[in-house]
HTML snippet that shows the backbone in 3Dmol.js (N, CA, C, O; Angstrom):
<script src="https://3Dmol.org/build/3Dmol-min.js"></script>
<div id="view" style="width:600px;height:400px;position:relative"></div>
<script>
const pdb = `
ATOM      1  N   MET A   1     -34.623  58.378  40.180  1.00  0.00           N
ATOM      2  CA  MET A   1     -36.023  58.697  40.095  1.00  0.00           C
ATOM      3  C   MET A   1     -36.203  59.854  39.114  1.00  0.00           C
ATOM      4  O   MET A   1     -35.765  60.968  39.400  1.00  0.00           O
ATOM      5  N   PRO A   2     -36.838  59.614  37.962  1.00  0.00           N
ATOM      6  CA  PRO A   2     -37.087  60.696  37.008  1.00  0.00           C
ATOM      7  C   PRO A   2     -38.113  61.682  37.555  1.00  0.00           C
ATOM      8  O   PRO A   2     -39.090  61.291  38.195  1.00  0.00           O
ATOM      9  N   PHE A   3     -37.878  62.960  37.293  1.00  0.00           N
ATOM     10  CA  PHE A   3     -38.825  64.012  37.658  1.00  0.00           C
ATOM     11  C   PHE A   3     -39.122  64.800  36.398  1.00  0.00           C
ATOM     12  O   PHE A   3     -38.219  65.397  35.812  1.00  0.00           O
ATOM     13  N   ILE A   4     -40.381  64.809  35.972  1.00  0.00           N
ATOM     14  CA  ILE A   4     -40.805  65.517  34.767  1.00  0.00           C
ATOM     15  C   ILE A   4     -41.593  66.741  35.200  1.00  0.00           C
ATOM     16  O   ILE A   4     -42.587  66.622  35.915  1.00  0.00           O
ATOM     17  N   ASP A   5     -41.155  67.911  34.770  1.00  0.00           N
ATOM     18  CA  ASP A   5     -41.792  69.174  35.147  1.00  0.00           C
ATOM     19  C   ASP A   5     -42.299  69.825  33.861  1.00  0.00           C
ATOM     20  O   ASP A   5     -41.512  70.161  32.976  1.00  0.00           O
ATOM     21  N   VAL A   6     -43.612  69.999  33.765  1.00  0.00           N
ATOM     22  CA  VAL A   6     -44.240  70.525  32.556  1.00  0.00           C
ATOM     23  C   VAL A   6     -45.020  71.786  32.907  1.00  0.00           C
ATOM     24  O   VAL A   6     -45.741  71.822  33.904  1.00  0.00           O
ATOM     25  N   THR A   7     -44.870  72.817  32.083  1.00  0.00           N
ATOM     26  CA  THR A   7     -45.654  74.031  32.248  1.00  0.00           C
ATOM     27  C   THR A   7     -46.530  74.192  31.017  1.00  0.00           C
ATOM     28  O   THR A   7     -46.047  74.157  29.885  1.00  0.00           O
ATOM     29  N   ILE A   8     -47.844  74.370  31.256  1.00  0.00           N
ATOM     30  CA  ILE A   8     -48.787  74.573  30.164  1.00  0.00           C
ATOM     31  C   ILE A   8     -49.658  75.782  30.495  1.00  0.00           C
ATOM     32  O   ILE A   8     -49.775  76.178  31.655  1.00  0.00           O
ATOM     33  N   GLY A   9     -50.259  76.356  29.473  1.00  0.00           N
ATOM     34  CA  GLY A   9     -51.212  77.434  29.699  1.00  0.00           C
ATOM     35  C   GLY A   9     -52.466  76.887  30.349  1.00  0.00           C
ATOM     36  O   GLY A   9     -52.900  75.776  30.046  1.00  0.00           O
ATOM     37  N   GLU A  10     -53.045  77.671  31.246  1.00  0.00           N
ATOM     38  CA  GLU A  10     -54.230  77.219  31.962  1.00  0.00           C
ATOM     39  C   GLU A  10     -55.418  77.083  31.026  1.00  0.00           C
ATOM     40  O   GLU A  10     -55.426  77.605  29.911  1.00  0.00           O
ATOM     41  N   GLY A  11     -56.434  76.357  31.520  1.00  0.00           N
ATOM     42  CA  GLY A  11     -57.681  76.275  30.778  1.00  0.00           C
ATOM     43  C   GLY A  11     -58.042  74.890  30.279  1.00  0.00           C
ATOM     44  O   GLY A  11     -59.118  74.701  29.712  1.00  0.00           O
ATOM     45  N   ARG A  12     -57.174  73.929  30.475  1.00  0.00           N
ATOM     46  CA  ARG A  12     -57.503  72.575  30.032  1.00  0.00           C
ATOM     47  C   ARG A  12     -58.311  71.863  31.110  1.00  0.00           C
ATOM     48  O   ARG A  12     -58.219  72.191  32.293  1.00  0.00           O
ATOM     49  N   SER A  13     -59.091  70.899  30.689  1.00  0.00           N
ATOM     50  CA  SER A  13     -59.920  70.159  31.640  1.00  0.00           C
ATOM     51  C   SER A  13     -59.055  69.245  32.500  1.00  0.00           C
ATOM     52  O   SER A  13     -57.955  68.869  32.095  1.00  0.00           O
ATOM     53  N   PRO A  14     -59.546  68.886  33.686  1.00  0.00           N
ATOM     54  CA  PRO A  14     -58.807  67.932  34.524  1.00  0.00           C
ATOM     55  C   PRO A  14     -58.555  66.611  33.795  1.00  0.00           C
ATOM     56  O   PRO A  14     -57.522  65.975  34.005  1.00  0.00           O
ATOM     57  N   GLU A  15     -59.483  66.202  32.951  1.00  0.00           N
ATOM     58  CA  GLU A  15     -59.315  64.952  32.201  1.00  0.00           C
ATOM     59  C   GLU A  15     -58.159  65.058  31.206  1.00  0.00           C
ATOM     60  O   GLU A  15     -57.409  64.101  31.013  1.00  0.00           O
ATOM     61  N   THR A  16     -58.023  66.217  30.582  1.00  0.00           N
ATOM     62  CA  THR A  16     -56.926  66.420  29.632  1.00  0.00           C
ATOM     63  C   THR A  16     -55.580  66.433  30.355  1.00  0.00           C
ATOM     64  O   THR A  16     -54.614  65.837  29.878  1.00  0.00           O
ATOM     65  N   VAL A  17     -55.514  67.102  31.489  1.00  0.00           N
ATOM     66  CA  VAL A  17     -54.274  67.132  32.269  1.00  0.00           C
ATOM     67  C   VAL A  17     -53.944  65.719  32.745  1.00  0.00           C
ATOM     68  O   VAL A  17     -52.780  65.319  32.722  1.00  0.00           O
ATOM     69  N   ARG A  18     -54.940  64.965  33.169  1.00  0.00           N
ATOM     70  CA  ARG A  18     -54.716  63.584  33.616  1.00  0.00           C
ATOM     71  C   ARG A  18     -54.196  62.727  32.473  1.00  0.00           C
ATOM     72  O   ARG A  18     -53.320  61.887  32.679  1.00  0.00           O
ATOM     73  N   ALA A  19     -54.732  62.931  31.256  1.00  0.00           N
ATOM     74  CA  ALA A  19     -54.257  62.192  30.082  1.00  0.00           C
ATOM     75  C   ALA A  19     -52.798  62.531  29.779  1.00  0.00           C
ATOM     76  O   ALA A  19     -52.021  61.653  29.405  1.00  0.00           O
ATOM     77  N   LEU A  20     -52.426  63.796  29.938  1.00  0.00           N
ATOM     78  CA  LEU A  20     -51.030  64.203  29.747  1.00  0.00           C
ATOM     79  C   LEU A  20     -50.129  63.497  30.748  1.00  0.00           C
ATOM     80  O   LEU A  20     -49.074  62.978  30.383  1.00  0.00           O
ATOM     81  N   ILE A  21     -50.543  63.478  32.003  1.00  0.00           N
ATOM     82  CA  ILE A  21     -49.756  62.810  33.042  1.00  0.00           C
ATOM     83  C   ILE A  21     -49.568  61.338  32.698  1.00  0.00           C
ATOM     84  O   ILE A  21     -48.463  60.808  32.815  1.00  0.00           O
ATOM     85  N   ALA A  22     -50.635  60.680  32.278  1.00  0.00           N
ATOM     86  CA  ALA A  22     -50.546  59.255  31.934  1.00  0.00           C
ATOM     87  C   ALA A  22     -49.589  59.031  30.766  1.00  0.00           C
ATOM     88  O   ALA A  22     -48.789  58.096  30.790  1.00  0.00           O
ATOM     89  N   ALA A  23     -49.669  59.886  29.743  1.00  0.00           N
ATOM     90  CA  ALA A  23     -48.800  59.740  28.572  1.00  0.00           C
ATOM     91  C   ALA A  23     -47.332  59.980  28.931  1.00  0.00           C
ATOM     92  O   ALA A  23     -46.452  59.255  28.467  1.00  0.00           O
ATOM     93  N   LEU A  24     -47.070  60.997  29.755  1.00  0.00           N
ATOM     94  CA  LEU A  24     -45.693  61.264  30.177  1.00  0.00           C
ATOM     95  C   LEU A  24     -45.147  60.118  31.024  1.00  0.00           C
ATOM     96  O   LEU A  24     -43.996  59.710  30.867  1.00  0.00           O
ATOM     97  N   HIS A  25     -45.977  59.610  31.912  1.00  0.00           N
ATOM     98  CA  HIS A  25     -45.571  58.482  32.754  1.00  0.00           C
ATOM     99  C   HIS A  25     -45.199  57.279  31.895  1.00  0.00           C
ATOM    100  O   HIS A  25     -44.143  56.673  32.076  1.00  0.00           O
ATOM    101  N   ASP A  26     -46.081  56.943  30.958  1.00  0.00           N
ATOM    102  CA  ASP A  26     -45.821  55.782  30.096  1.00  0.00           C
ATOM    103  C   ASP A  26     -44.565  55.974  29.251  1.00  0.00           C
ATOM    104  O   ASP A  26     -43.779  55.042  29.081  1.00  0.00           O
ATOM    105  N   ALA A  27     -44.377  57.192  28.718  1.00  0.00           N
ATOM    106  CA  ALA A  27     -43.195  57.460  27.892  1.00  0.00           C
ATOM    107  C   ALA A  27     -41.914  57.317  28.706  1.00  0.00           C
ATOM    108  O   ALA A  27     -40.949  56.710  28.243  1.00  0.00           O
ATOM    109  N   ALA A  28     -41.899  57.872  29.918  1.00  0.00           N
ATOM    110  CA  ALA A  28     -40.703  57.762  30.762  1.00  0.00           C
ATOM    111  C   ALA A  28     -40.450  56.323  31.160  1.00  0.00           C
ATOM    112  O   ALA A  28     -39.307  55.864  31.164  1.00  0.00           O
ATOM    113  N   HIS A  29     -41.508  55.615  31.494  1.00  0.00           N
ATOM    114  CA  HIS A  29     -41.369  54.207  31.898  1.00  0.00           C
ATOM    115  C   HIS A  29     -40.751  53.383  30.771  1.00  0.00           C
ATOM    116  O   HIS A  29     -39.827  52.602  30.997  1.00  0.00           O
ATOM    117  N   HIS A  30     -41.270  53.562  29.556  1.00  0.00           N
ATOM    118  CA  HIS A  30     -40.769  52.780  28.416  1.00  0.00           C
ATOM    119  C   HIS A  30     -39.391  53.242  27.958  1.00  0.00           C
ATOM    120  O   HIS A  30     -38.546  52.406  27.635  1.00  0.00           O
ATOM    121  N   ALA A  31     -39.143  54.532  27.919  1.00  0.00           N
ATOM    122  CA  ALA A  31     -37.867  55.046  27.427  1.00  0.00           C
ATOM    123  C   ALA A  31     -36.718  54.789  28.391  1.00  0.00           C
ATOM    124  O   ALA A  31     -35.597  54.502  27.972  1.00  0.00           O
ATOM    125  N   LEU A  32     -37.005  54.896  29.684  1.00  0.00           N
ATOM    126  CA  LEU A  32     -35.943  54.782  30.684  1.00  0.00           C
ATOM    127  C   LEU A  32     -35.877  53.417  31.356  1.00  0.00           C
ATOM    128  O   LEU A  32     -34.868  53.058  31.962  1.00  0.00           O
ATOM    129  N   GLY A  33     -36.968  52.662  31.239  1.00  0.00           N
ATOM    130  CA  GLY A  33     -36.987  51.344  31.851  1.00  0.00           C
ATOM    131  C   GLY A  33     -36.991  51.369  33.368  1.00  0.00           C
ATOM    132  O   GLY A  33     -36.514  50.435  34.011  1.00  0.00           O
ATOM    133  N   VAL A  34     -37.524  52.429  33.934  1.00  0.00           N
ATOM    134  CA  VAL A  34     -37.572  52.552  35.398  1.00  0.00           C
ATOM    135  C   VAL A  34     -38.937  52.102  35.899  1.00  0.00           C
ATOM    136  O   VAL A  34     -39.911  52.125  35.146  1.00  0.00           O
ATOM    137  N   PRO A  35     -39.017  51.695  37.159  1.00  0.00           N
ATOM    138  CA  PRO A  35     -40.328  51.325  37.705  1.00  0.00           C
ATOM    139  C   PRO A  35     -41.273  52.531  37.703  1.00  0.00           C
ATOM    140  O   PRO A  35     -40.861  53.655  37.991  1.00  0.00           O
ATOM    141  N   GLY A  36     -42.525  52.285  37.379  1.00  0.00           N
ATOM    142  CA  GLY A  36     -43.508  53.359  37.320  1.00  0.00           C
ATOM    143  C   GLY A  36     -43.644  54.121  38.617  1.00  0.00           C
ATOM    144  O   GLY A  36     -43.905  55.324  38.614  1.00  0.00           O
ATOM    145  N   GLU A  37     -43.467  53.424  39.727  1.00  0.00           N
ATOM    146  CA  GLU A  37     -43.611  54.057  41.035  1.00  0.00           C
ATOM    147  C   GLU A  37     -42.540  55.108  41.297  1.00  0.00           C
ATOM    148  O   GLU A  37     -42.708  55.957  42.173  1.00  0.00           O
ATOM    149  N   SER A  38     -41.446  55.061  40.550  1.00  0.00           N
ATOM    150  CA  SER A  38     -40.355  56.009  40.794  1.00  0.00           C
ATOM    151  C   SER A  38     -40.472  57.285  39.966  1.00  0.00           C
ATOM    152  O   SER A  38     -39.677  58.208  40.139  1.00  0.00           O
ATOM    153  N   ILE A  39     -41.445  57.345  39.075  1.00  0.00           N
ATOM    154  CA  ILE A  39     -41.594  58.498  38.183  1.00  0.00           C
ATOM    155  C   ILE A  39     -42.438  59.567  38.860  1.00  0.00           C
ATOM    156  O   ILE A  39     -43.532  59.292  39.353  1.00  0.00           O
ATOM    157  N   ARG A  40     -41.923  60.778  38.879  1.00  0.00           N
ATOM    158  CA  ARG A  40     -42.627  61.924  39.451  1.00  0.00           C
ATOM    159  C   ARG A  40     -42.939  62.907  38.332  1.00  0.00           C
ATOM    160  O   ARG A  40     -42.090  63.168  37.479  1.00  0.00           O
ATOM    161  N   ILE A  41     -44.153  63.452  38.329  1.00  0.00           N
ATOM    162  CA  ILE A  41     -44.583  64.398  37.299  1.00  0.00           C
ATOM    163  C   ILE A  41     -45.256  65.583  37.970  1.00  0.00           C
ATOM    164  O   ILE A  41     -46.121  65.415  38.830  1.00  0.00           O
ATOM    165  N   CYS A  42     -44.854  66.781  37.572  1.00  0.00           N
ATOM    166  CA  CYS A  42     -45.464  68.011  38.077  1.00  0.00           C
ATOM    167  C   CYS A  42     -45.973  68.805  36.876  1.00  0.00           C
ATOM    168  O   CYS A  42     -45.200  69.163  35.988  1.00  0.00           O
ATOM    169  N   VAL A  43     -47.267  69.074  36.855  1.00  0.00           N
ATOM    170  CA  VAL A  43     -47.861  69.894  35.794  1.00  0.00           C
ATOM    171  C   VAL A  43     -48.215  71.243  36.400  1.00  0.00           C
ATOM    172  O   VAL A  43     -48.991  71.331  37.352  1.00  0.00           O
ATOM    173  N   ARG A  44     -47.637  72.280  35.838  1.00  0.00           N
ATOM    174  CA  ARG A  44     -47.897  73.646  36.293  1.00  0.00           C
ATOM    175  C   ARG A  44     -48.753  74.337  35.241  1.00  0.00           C
ATOM    176  O   ARG A  44     -48.435  74.314  34.052  1.00  0.00           O
ATOM    177  N   GLU A  45     -49.833  74.947  35.689  1.00  0.00           N
ATOM    178  CA  GLU A  45     -50.688  75.691  34.772  1.00  0.00           C
ATOM    179  C   GLU A  45     -50.456  77.190  34.986  1.00  0.00           C
ATOM    180  O   GLU A  45     -50.628  77.713  36.087  1.00  0.00           O
ATOM    181  N   THR A  46     -50.065  77.854  33.914  1.00  0.00           N
ATOM    182  CA  THR A  46     -49.738  79.271  33.973  1.00  0.00           C
ATOM    183  C   THR A  46     -50.872  80.091  33.368  1.00  0.00           C
ATOM    184  O   THR A  46     -51.402  79.723  32.320  1.00  0.00           O
ATOM    185  N   PRO A  47     -51.254  81.201  34.013  1.00  0.00           N
ATOM    186  CA  PRO A  47     -52.267  82.071  33.402  1.00  0.00           C
ATOM    187  C   PRO A  47     -51.801  82.522  32.014  1.00  0.00           C
ATOM    188  O   PRO A  47     -50.618  82.794  31.807  1.00  0.00           O
ATOM    189  N   LEU A  48     -52.734  82.597  31.076  1.00  0.00           N
ATOM    190  CA  LEU A  48     -52.367  82.968  29.710  1.00  0.00           C
ATOM    191  C   LEU A  48     -51.840  84.385  29.605  1.00  0.00           C
ATOM    192  O   LEU A  48     -51.233  84.750  28.598  1.00  0.00           O
ATOM    193  N   THR A  49     -52.066  85.188  30.634  1.00  0.00           N
ATOM    194  CA  THR A  49     -51.511  86.542  30.668  1.00  0.00           C
ATOM    195  C   THR A  49     -50.060  86.542  31.148  1.00  0.00           C
ATOM    196  O   THR A  49     -49.397  87.578  31.118  1.00  0.00           O
ATOM    197  N   HIS A  50     -49.570  85.390  31.589  1.00  0.00           N
ATOM    198  CA  HIS A  50     -48.190  85.269  32.065  1.00  0.00           C
ATOM    199  C   HIS A  50     -47.361  84.323  31.193  1.00  0.00           C
ATOM    200  O   HIS A  50     -46.285  83.884  31.597  1.00  0.00           O
ATOM    201  N   TYR A  51     -47.860  84.016  30.017  1.00  0.00           N
ATOM    202  CA  TYR A  51     -47.236  83.044  29.128  1.00  0.00           C
ATOM    203  C   TYR A  51     -47.152  83.710  27.764  1.00  0.00           C
ATOM    204  O   TYR A  51     -48.184  84.049  27.185  1.00  0.00           O
ATOM    205  N   ALA A  52     -45.945  83.906  27.235  1.00  0.00           N
ATOM    206  CA  ALA A  52     -45.797  84.687  26.014  1.00  0.00           C
ATOM    207  C   ALA A  52     -44.973  83.968  24.962  1.00  0.00           C
ATOM    208  O   ALA A  52     -44.157  83.097  25.266  1.00  0.00           O
ATOM    209  N   ALA A  53     -45.208  84.357  23.720  1.00  0.00           N
ATOM    210  CA  ALA A  53     -44.423  83.903  22.579  1.00  0.00           C
ATOM    211  C   ALA A  53     -44.324  85.079  21.616  1.00  0.00           C
ATOM    212  O   ALA A  53     -45.329  85.730  21.329  1.00  0.00           O
ATOM    213  N   GLY A  54     -43.148  85.349  21.127  1.00  0.00           N
ATOM    214  CA  GLY A  54     -42.975  86.441  20.186  1.00  0.00           C
ATOM    215  C   GLY A  54     -43.271  87.813  20.762  1.00  0.00           C
ATOM    216  O   GLY A  54     -43.653  88.727  20.031  1.00  0.00           O
ATOM    217  N   GLY A  55     -43.096  87.964  22.068  1.00  0.00           N
ATOM    218  CA  GLY A  55     -43.287  89.261  22.693  1.00  0.00           C
ATOM    219  C   GLY A  55     -44.732  89.602  23.040  1.00  0.00           C
ATOM    220  O   GLY A  55     -45.005  90.689  23.549  1.00  0.00           O
ATOM    221  N   ARG A  56     -45.658  88.687  22.769  1.00  0.00           N
ATOM    222  CA  ARG A  56     -47.065  88.908  23.121  1.00  0.00           C
ATOM    223  C   ARG A  56     -47.554  87.753  23.968  1.00  0.00           C
ATOM    224  O   ARG A  56     -47.176  86.602  23.750  1.00  0.00           O
ATOM    225  N   THR A  57     -48.406  88.074  24.944  1.00  0.00           N
ATOM    226  CA  THR A  57     -48.936  86.989  25.767  1.00  0.00           C
ATOM    227  C   THR A  57     -49.888  86.134  24.934  1.00  0.00           C
ATOM    228  O   THR A  57     -50.403  86.565  23.902  1.00  0.00           O
ATOM    229  N   ILE A  58     -50.102  84.930  25.408  1.00  0.00           N
ATOM    230  CA  ILE A  58     -51.024  84.030  24.716  1.00  0.00           C
ATOM    231  C   ILE A  58     -52.433  84.628  24.752  1.00  0.00           C
ATOM    232  O   ILE A  58     -53.184  84.508  23.785  1.00  0.00           O
ATOM    233  N   ALA A  59     -52.790  85.272  25.866  1.00  0.00           N
ATOM    234  CA  ALA A  59     -54.097  85.931  25.956  1.00  0.00           C
ATOM    235  C   ALA A  59     -54.239  87.010  24.876  1.00  0.00           C
ATOM    236  O   ALA A  59     -55.295  87.127  24.255  1.00  0.00           O
ATOM    237  N   GLU A  60     -53.182  87.795  24.652  1.00  0.00           N
ATOM    238  CA  GLU A  60     -53.212  88.824  23.604  1.00  0.00           C
ATOM    239  C   GLU A  60     -53.336  88.196  22.218  1.00  0.00           C
ATOM    240  O   GLU A  60     -54.087  88.682  21.373  1.00  0.00           O
ATOM    241  N   ARG A  61     -52.605  87.128  21.997  1.00  0.00           N
ATOM    242  CA  ARG A  61     -52.669  86.441  20.694  1.00  0.00           C
ATOM    243  C   ARG A  61     -54.069  85.909  20.421  1.00  0.00           C
ATOM    244  O   ARG A  61     -54.596  86.053  19.318  1.00  0.00           O
ATOM    245  N   ARG A  62     -54.662  85.296  21.435  1.00  0.00           N
ATOM    246  CA  ARG A  62     -56.020  84.743  21.266  1.00  0.00           C
ATOM    247  C   ARG A  62     -57.036  85.852  21.044  1.00  0.00           C
ATOM    248  O   ARG A  62     -57.938  85.705  20.220  1.00  0.00           O
ATOM    249  N   ALA A  63     -56.905  86.951  21.763  1.00  0.00           N
ATOM    250  CA  ALA A  63     -57.828  88.076  21.593  1.00  0.00           C
ATOM    251  C   ALA A  63     -57.729  88.630  20.174  1.00  0.00           C
ATOM    252  O   ALA A  63     -58.744  88.996  19.581  1.00  0.00           O
ATOM    253  N   ALA A  64     -56.515  88.696  19.625  1.00  0.00           N
ATOM    254  CA  ALA A  64     -56.316  89.217  18.284  1.00  0.00           C
ATOM    255  C   ALA A  64     -56.906  88.287  17.225  1.00  0.00           C
ATOM    256  O   ALA A  64     -57.262  88.733  16.134  1.00  0.00           O
ATOM    257  N   GLU A  65     -57.010  87.002  17.544  1.00  0.00           N
ATOM    258  CA  GLU A  65     -57.555  86.019  16.600  1.00  0.00           C
ATOM    259  C   GLU A  65     -59.079  86.023  16.583  1.00  0.00           C
ATOM    260  O   GLU A  65     -59.675  85.494  15.645  1.00  0.00           O
ATOM    261  N   GLN A  66     -59.721  86.599  17.583  1.00  0.00           N
ATOM    262  CA  GLN A  66     -61.174  86.634  17.680  1.00  0.00           C
ATOM    263  C   GLN A  66     -61.744  87.624  16.661  1.00  0.00           C
ATOM    264  O   GLN A  66     -61.171  88.688  16.430  1.00  0.00           O
ATOM    265  N   PRO A  67     -62.874  87.263  16.060  1.00  0.00           N
ATOM    266  CA  PRO A  67     -63.523  88.216  15.151  1.00  0.00           C
ATOM    267  C   PRO A  67     -63.886  89.496  15.910  1.00  0.00           C
ATOM    268  O   PRO A  67     -64.292  89.441  17.070  1.00  0.00           O
ATOM    269  N   SER A  68     -63.740  90.629  15.256  1.00  0.00           N
ATOM    270  CA  SER A  68     -63.980  91.918  15.914  1.00  0.00           C
ATOM    271  C   SER A  68     -65.445  92.207  16.142  1.00  0.00           C
ATOM    272  O   SER A  68     -65.778  93.084  16.939  1.00  0.00           O
ATOM    273  N   GLY A  69     -66.332  91.495  15.465  1.00  0.00           N
ATOM    274  CA  GLY A  69     -67.755  91.709  15.635  1.00  0.00           C
ATOM    275  C   GLY A  69     -68.293  92.861  14.808  1.00  0.00           C
ATOM    276  O   GLY A  69     -69.451  93.250  14.964  1.00  0.00           O
ATOM    277  N   ASN A  70     -67.464  93.409  13.930  1.00  0.00           N
ATOM    278  CA  ASN A  70     -67.919  94.522  13.075  1.00  0.00           C
ATOM    279  C   ASN A  70     -68.520  94.006  11.805  1.00  0.00           C
ATOM    280  O   ASN A  70     -68.957  94.793  10.964  1.00  0.00           O
TER     281      ASN A  70
END
`;
const viewer = $3Dmol.createViewer("view");
viewer.addModel(pdb, "pdb");
viewer.setStyle({}, {cartoon: {color: "spectrum"}});
viewer.zoomTo();
viewer.render();
</script>
């Protein structure tokens, strides 16, 4: 039984997360040839303040990309 565990930054719509689940399910089904009922998928949404790249959180990166308003 395949188990797919995905962590993404929070903030996506339920429809987008559902589309991800469907795409992962289909990919595993086709690549592994296992019955769809045996595929398990867990999507974890992490706060952007707890998700970092290059030593800065994603929240910090996004804030830095925003116009300063000056």
